[in-house]
C-alpha positions in Angstrom: 79.2 184.5 111.4 75.7 185.3 110.2 75.2 188.8 108.6 71.8 190.4 108.7 69.8 193.3 110.1 68.4 194.2 113.5 65.6 196.8 114.1 66.6 199.5 116.5 64.7 202.6 117.9 64.5 204.9 120.8 61.9 204.2 123.5 59.6 207.3 123.9 59.2 207.1 127.6 62.9 207.6 128.4 64.9 207.9 125.1 66.8 204.7 125.7 68.1 202.8 122.6 66.1 199.5 122.2 66.1 196.5 119.9 63.2 194.4 118.6 63.2 190.8 119.8 61.7 187.7 118.3 58.7 188.0 120.6 58.0 191.6 119.4 59.2 193.1 122.7 61.8 195.8 122.9 65.0 195.1 124.7 67.9 197.3 125.8 70.3 194.5 125.0 71.2 194.0 121.3 72.1 190.3 122.0 68.3 189.7 122.6 67.4 191.2 119.2 66.0 189.2 116.3 68.6 189.1 113.4 66.8 189.1 110.0 69.1 187.4 107.5 66.8 187.7 104.4 65.3 190.8 102.8 61.7 189.7 103.4 62.4 189.2 107.1 64.1 192.6 107.3 61.0 194.2 105.6 58.8 192.5 108.2 60.9 194.0 111.0 60.6 197.5 109.4 56.8 197.1 109.2 56.6 196.0 112.8 58.7 199.0 113.8 56.3 201.3 112.0 53.4 199.8 114.0 55.2 200.4 117.3 55.9 204.0 116.2 52.1 204.5 115.4 51.3 203.4 119.0 53.9 205.9 120.4 56.0 203.3 122.1 59.2 204.0 120.1 60.5 206.6 117.7 63.0 206.5 114.8 62.8 202.8 114.1 65.3 201.7 111.5 67.4 198.6 110.4 71.0 198.3 111.2 73.5 195.8 109.7 74.8 193.4 112.3 76.3 190.0 112.5 76.0 187.1 115.0 79.3 186.2 116.6 78.7 183.2 118.9 76.0 184.4 121.4 76.6 188.1 120.6 75.1 190.3 118.0 77.6 192.9 116.8 76.7 196.0 114.7 79.0 196.3 111.6 79.3 200.1 111.9 80.9 202.1 114.7 78.0 204.5 115.2 75.6 201.6 115.8 78.1 199.9 118.1 78.2 203.0 120.2 74.4 203.2 120.3 74.2 199.5 121.3 77.0 199.6 123.9 76.6 203.0 125.3 79.2 205.8 125.7 82.8 205.1 125.1 83.7 206.6 128.4 82.3 206.3 132.0 80.0 209.1 133.1 77.6 209.8 136.0 78.9 206.9 138.0 78.5 204.3 135.2 81.7 202.3 135.2 80.9 199.1 133.4 80.0 199.3 129.7 77.1 197.0 128.7 79.1 195.3 125.9 82.1 193.1 126.2 85.4 194.9 126.4 87.0 192.2 124.2 84.5 192.5 121.4 86.1 192.7 117.9 86.5 196.0 116.2 84.0 197.0 113.6 84.1 198.9 110.3 83.8 202.6 110.3 
């Protein structure tokens, strides 16, 4: 397991939670995010997030603590896991959560 930080924000066009990838694109899938494992790398992610905010592509960019578990990136806090995986119940016809049902529990 590799502990680090992922940059997250909300896309301004629709409010969807997004994650910064290694190619400086924004993805709705946390598993595609770049995981910064050193403080300088995390700082570079924050700087890149501010640049995207300045161009009005995203808002509220901030780092979250996460860890790599195999091919998955799992946030270490419940709030961020809910942001990454979506609602904890089905709504408006959405029946399949975007994260694995058998993912390990995370700290509160």
